[in-house]
N, C-alpha and C positions, 0 to 999 in steps of 0.2 A: 830384587833389583829391577827397576823398570828398564825398558829397552834402550840400548845405546843408539845414538845418532851421530852422523858425521859432525865434526867440530866440537863434540864433547872431548874431554881429556880423560885418560885413565892413568892410574899409578899402580906399579907392581915392582917390588924389590928395588925401590929407589929410582926407577925409571918413570918419567912422566911423558906420555905420548898422546898425540892427537889422533882421534879416530878418523880414518879416511873411508872405510868401507865396513859394512856389516853383512856381507853376503855369505860369509862362512858361519855355519852353526856352532863351530867350536869356540869362536871368539872373534873379536874385532881385528881387522887389518889396521895397523897404526903406523904413524911416522914419529919416531923418537924425537923429542924436543928438548927435554931437560933431564938432568940426573942430580939426585940429592948427594951432596958431598959435604960432610962436616956441618950440617945444618943449613947449607945454602944450596940454591939451584944453579947448576952450570948449564948454559945453553949448548945444544948439540946441532951441528949441521948434518946433512945427509950422510956424508962419509963417516963422521964421528959417531953418529947414532948407529949405523950398521956395525961399525967396529965394536962398539960397546955391547950390542946384543950378541955379536959373534963370540965375544970373550966370556960374557956372563951367562947367556942363555942361547946357545947355538940352535937348540931345538925350536926356538921361535922363528928362526930364519928358514924359510922353505919356499919351494916352487909351487905355486897354486895351480892345480889343474883347472880351476874355474876361471881364473884371470889370465892364465898363460904367462905368468911373470913371477919373479922373485918377490916375496912379500915378508913382512914381519907381522906375525899373528900371535897375540897374547891370549892364551887359553882363558876362558871366562872364569875358571876356578882359581886363577892366579891374580885376578884383579882385586886390589885391596881398597881402592877408592875411585869414585867417579866424580869428575868435575863437570857441572852442567852450566852452560852459558846463561840461560834464562835465570837460573837461581842466583848466579853471581851478580847479574845486573840488578835483580831485585834487592839483594843483600846490600850492595854498595849504595843504591839509591835510598834505602831505608835508613842506613846508619850514617852516611856522610863521612865515614872514617876512611883511613888509609893514607897511602902515599899521595903526593901531588898528582901523579898520573891517574891513580885510582879515583881521586876526587873529581878530576876532570872527566873521567869515564862516566861517573855517576851523573855529572852535569850534562853530558852528551845524551844519556838515556832520558833524562828529564826534558831536555830540549826537544827530542824526537816525540816524546809523549805530548808535549804542548802543541806540536804540529800534527797531531792526529794519528800517530803511529801507536797502535795498542800496546800497552806496557807488557802484556804477556807474549808478545811477538818479538821482543828484543832480547838479545843475549850479548854477553861479553866473552870473547874467547881469547886465545893467545896468552901472552904473559900476564895480562890482568886477571884472567880466569884462574890461574894457578898461584897467584901471589908472587910472581917473579918480575913485575914491572919495575924498571929502573928509569933513570932520567931520560934515556934515549929511546924508551919503548914506545910502540904505537898503541893506539886504541883500536882494537879489532872488534867491530860490531857485526854480529850475525843477526839477520832479520828472517823470521820464519814465515814462509808463504809469499807467493808472488805479489799478491795485492798489497800486503804490508810493506814489501820491499819497494814497490813502486811509490808508495806514499813516503817512505823514508828517503828515497832519492829526491823526490820533490821537496821534502823538508830540508834536506842538505842544501839544495840550490837556494831556497829562500833564506836560510840562515847565513849563507855566504853573501847573498845579495844585500842583506840587512846590515852586514858588518859584524854580526855576533861571532861568526866564524870567518875564515878567509880561504880563498883559493890558494893552493900551493903555488909558490913562485918558481922561477927557473932553477934556483938552487935546490929547492925541495924536490923538484922533479928529477934533477940530476942525482940526488942522493938516493931516491927511490929506485931509479934505473940501475945504479951501481949495486944496491943491495939485492935487487931481484936477479941480477946477472942475466938479463934478457939478451938474446942474440939480436943482431942487427944494430942499427944506429940509434943514438939518443933521439934524433928527430922522429924516427918511426915510433919509438916507444911513446914519446910525448904526444904525437898526433893521435894515437889510439886512446891513450889513457885520459886525456883531458876531456874528451867528449862523453866519457862513461858516467860522470856525475856521481862517483862513489868515493871521492877523496876530498879531504879538507884539512885545514890546520886549525886546531883549537887550543888557544893559549900556548902556542909553540909546540904542541904535540900533534903528530900525524894521526889522522882518523881515516879508517878504511871501512866501508860498508860491504858486506857480502850477503848473498842469499842462500838459504837452505829451503828448497821448495818443499811444500807439504806433500804427504803421500797422496797419490792420485793426480798430482800436477806433473805433466811431462811424461816422458818415456822411461820406464824403469830399466835398470840394467838387466840383461838376459844372459848370464854366463851359462856354459863355459865359452871362453874366447880363445882363439888360436892365432898366434902371430905368424904372419906370412912373409914378413920382411919389411924393409924401409920403403917409404913411398913419398914422393913429392907431387903435389897436384896444383892446378889452377882451375877454379870453378866458381860459378855464381851461386850465391846463397839464396835458397828458395824459402826458407823458414828460419827465423831467428827468435822465435818465442821462448826458447829455452836457453838463450844466450848467457844468462846469469845463473842458470841452475848449477848444481853440483852433481855430476859433471856438466859443464857447459856443452850445449849441442847446437850444431848448425846443419840443417838439411841443405845439401848441395846437389847440383845437377852435374854428374860426372859418370863416365863409363865404368869406373872400377868401384866407386864407393857411393853410398847414399847419404852419408853424414860425416862431419868432423866432430870429434868428441875430445874435450880437454878437461883433465883433472887438475890442472894448475890454474890458479886464480889469474895469472898473467893474461890468459886468453879468454877469460869470461867477459862478456859484453863487447867483444872485439869487433864484430861485424854486424851489418844491418842487411835486411832483405834487399836483394838487387845488386849488392856489392860483389865484386869479384875478389876472391881470396887466394893467396899463395900460401900453401901450407905444407909442412914436412913433419912426418911422424912415422908411426907403425901401422901397416895394413893389418887389420884384424878381421877374423871371420867368426860369426857366432854359430850356435848349434843348428840354426835353421838355414845357414848358408849366406846370411846377410853380411855385407862387408862395410867397414868403416875405417876412417883414419883416426888413430888415437894419438893424442898429445898428453904430456904430463906424466910420463912413466917414472920420473923422479921429481922432487920438489922444485929443483932448479930447471928441469926440462931441457937439459943440454942437447943441442942439435935438433930441437923440435920447435916449430914456430907456426904462427898464423898471422899473416899481415894482409891488410886490405890494399889492393892495387889502387894507387891514386888515379883519379880521373876515370875509373872503370865502374860502370853501373849498368 
């Protein structure tokens, strides 16, 4: 089995889960997303996924000494199937088969390729990856490598400008805000999201672009991490070159932390160099004594945020 990467999915004992981290040698850290029941896939939220694992495989739920947090780790020996986004994109594009959302997803991949995004740099993750896409599903596109991602964002802008795709309207943004469960006001969410250039509507279906940086791009995770408590800061951003990475990183000038790190996509691409951010999360310390502010300790990231102060630069 080739190496797992974040945004791959794995399946084990009827549970389908998204890979979020591969820092543990024993197996991937995952977020449960679906469970097989009578031939169908039922979607799980964070609470439901944890409860399912606790009932069926409590040994997969543990406190990680590396990450300093409770995690769900599926042993590599228990993985029955791996779902890879790039392979799924190639499959749908080659066959043209599937549900209406799957056919639209194949069309999205083809449109990005027409606009110079290399086809081997594009993947389809989420519900389309595992065959769970329904009428209300999104098209979640992962682009591998920062250069290809920049090209994909440019392509999205041109496709919207040409009318082939369209920009989300206010109703679309309200729906996205409600689904994400973001703290703060809708106006804050809309102000940040609209400028990212990662969302569009394709034949009535929501499209979201995300980046998985190549190995060697950006700063690798350096566990173990120790949580020191909650922290809220205001600070200027000094480097946002990793703003769309997984995890997203923002170097900041602050007395207690050198960077803000986010595992939740809500805060990817959130701030630019020179902007002041107001952020709340967990103060973490690495083995070398470096300290950072961590966001995204759950998929919903309740009580954790990163917002740009209006008018501050």
